[in-house]
C-alpha positions as CSV (number, residue, x, y, z in Angstrom):
1,M,103.2,103.6,105.8
2,A,99.7,102.5,104.8
3,I,100.7,98.8,104.5
4,K,102.7,99.1,107.7
5,S,99.9,100.6,109.6
6,A,97.4,98.1,108.2
7,V,99.5,95.1,109.3
8,T,99.8,94.2,112.9
9,G,103.1,93.1,114.2
10,F,105.0,94.3,111.0
11,S,107.9,96.7,111.4
12,S,110.0,98.1,108.6
13,N,112.1,101.1,108.4
14,A,112.0,100.8,104.6
15,F,108.3,101.7,104.5
16,T,109.0,104.8,106.7
17,Q,111.8,105.8,104.4
18,F,109.6,105.4,101.3
19,D,106.8,107.4,102.9
20,D,109.2,110.2,103.9
21,L,110.3,110.4,100.2
22,R,106.8,110.2,98.9
23,Q,105.4,112.8,101.3
24,A,108.2,115.2,100.4
25,N,107.2,114.7,96.7
26,I,110.8,113.6,96.1
27,L,111.1,110.1,94.7
28,L,114.5,109.8,93.2
29,L,114.9,106.5,91.4
30,E,118.2,105.6,93.2
31,E,116.7,106.3,96.6
32,A,113.5,104.5,95.7
33,E,115.4,101.5,94.4
34,Q,117.3,101.3,97.7
35,V,114.1,101.6,99.7
36,F,112.3,98.9,97.8
37,A,115.4,96.6,97.8
38,S,115.5,96.9,101.6
39,I,111.8,96.0,101.9
40,G,112.3,92.5,100.6
41,S,109.4,90.3,99.7
42,A,105.9,91.7,100.5
43,T,104.5,88.2,100.4
44,D,104.4,87.8,104.1
45,T,103.0,91.3,104.5
46,A,100.1,90.6,102.1
47,R,99.3,87.4,103.8
48,R,99.0,89.2,107.2
49,I,96.4,91.6,105.8
50,S,93.2,89.8,106.4
51,T,90.4,92.4,106.6
52,E,88.7,94.2,103.7
53,E,88.8,97.5,105.6
54,N,92.6,97.5,105.0
55,L,92.2,97.0,101.2
56,P,92.2,100.7,100.2
57,L,95.5,101.2,102.1
58,V,97.1,98.2,100.5
59,T,96.0,99.1,97.0
60,A,97.4,102.6,97.4
61,D,100.8,101.2,98.3
62,L,100.4,98.6,95.5
63,R,99.8,101.5,93.1
64,D,103.0,103.2,94.3
65,F,104.9,100.0,93.8
66,I,103.4,99.6,90.3
67,A,104.3,103.2,89.4
68,F,107.9,102.6,90.6
69,E,108.3,99.3,88.7
70,F,107.1,100.7,85.4
71,S,109.1,104.0,85.8
72,L,112.1,101.7,85.3
73,V,111.1,101.1,81.7
74,P,112.0,104.2,79.7
75,E,109.3,103.5,77.0
76,V,106.4,103.5,79.5
77,E,104.6,106.9,79.3
78,Y,101.6,106.2,81.5
79,V,100.1,103.6,83.8
80,F,96.5,103.4,84.8
81,T,95.1,101.0,87.4
82,A,91.8,100.0,88.8
83,F,90.8,97.5,91.5
84,R,87.4,96.2,90.6
85,E,84.6,94.4,92.4
86,N,85.7,91.1,90.7
87,Q,88.8,91.3,92.9
88,I,91.1,91.8,89.9
89,F,93.7,94.6,89.8
90,Y,93.7,96.0,86.2
91,V,96.9,97.7,84.9
92,W,97.0,99.5,81.6
93,I,100.5,100.4,80.4
94,V,100.7,103.0,77.7
95,I,103.8,103.2,75.4
96,D,104.1,105.1,72.1
97,Q,105.3,102.2,69.9
98,F,104.6,98.5,70.2
99,E,108.2,97.3,70.1
100,A,109.4,93.9,71.1
101,A,112.3,95.1,73.3
102,A,110.0,97.5,75.2
103,R,107.4,94.7,75.7
104,E,110.1,92.4,77.1
105,R,111.1,95.0,79.7
106,I,107.5,95.6,80.6
107,Y,106.9,91.8,81.0
108,A,109.8,91.6,83.4
109,R,108.3,94.4,85.5
110,Q,104.9,92.7,85.4
111,Q,106.4,89.5,86.7
112,A,108.2,91.4,89.5
113,I,104.8,92.9,90.6
114,I,103.1,89.5,90.4
115,D,105.9,87.9,92.5
116,E,105.8,90.7,95.1
117,F,102.1,90.6,95.5
118,P,101.0,87.0,95.0
119,T,97.7,87.4,96.9
120,F,96.4,89.8,94.2
121,E,95.1,88.8,90.7
122,F,96.4,91.1,87.9
123,D,95.2,91.8,84.4
124,F,97.9,93.7,82.5
125,Y,97.3,95.4,79.1
126,I,99.9,97.1,77.0
127,I,98.4,99.9,74.9
128,A,100.4,101.4,72.0
129,R,99.6,105.1,71.7
130,T,101.2,105.5,68.2
131,G,101.2,109.2,68.4
132,R,97.6,109.6,69.6
133,Q,96.6,111.5,72.7
134,V,96.3,109.3,75.8
135,E,92.9,110.7,76.6
136,D,91.6,109.2,73.3
137,L,92.8,105.8,74.4
138,V,91.7,105.7,78.1
139,G,88.0,106.5,78.2
140,D,87.2,104.4,81.3
141,E,86.8,106.8,84.1
142,S,87.3,104.1,86.7
143,M,90.9,103.8,85.8
144,H,93.3,105.8,88.1
145,R,96.3,107.5,86.5
146,T,99.0,105.9,88.6
147,Y,102.1,107.0,86.7
148,S,102.9,109.6,84.1
149,R,106.4,110.2,82.7
150,K,105.4,113.5,81.2
């Protein structure tokens, strides 16, 4: 409900449903898919958010959306995000092997995120873990662990 409460004049039962699932720590993919499908485009929502004080609320919901999108790709093990002062939202996607089929599925999810939030600028990175520990790959403490399959 963070985006909903940050946006005046916006009303959506889908955000309420998603928040109910998230607060109960239950986010079944089928239910989440139905909730996000009923939200529709967030383009109008993002355009209505005009003050910087709402930015933390919006980026929290954006992180949830990113986690959901990449959870649909079975090869994605971790996702780290950071919204930096340069106004770019960084997204690091960790997979074990750098395979073409997995990258294609990741690219499709990246495009869905870009399409859903066109007012944000994104910088995506795919990191191949190749059996190493994720802690050895992500040494930047400003990165927020947004999603973890394990």
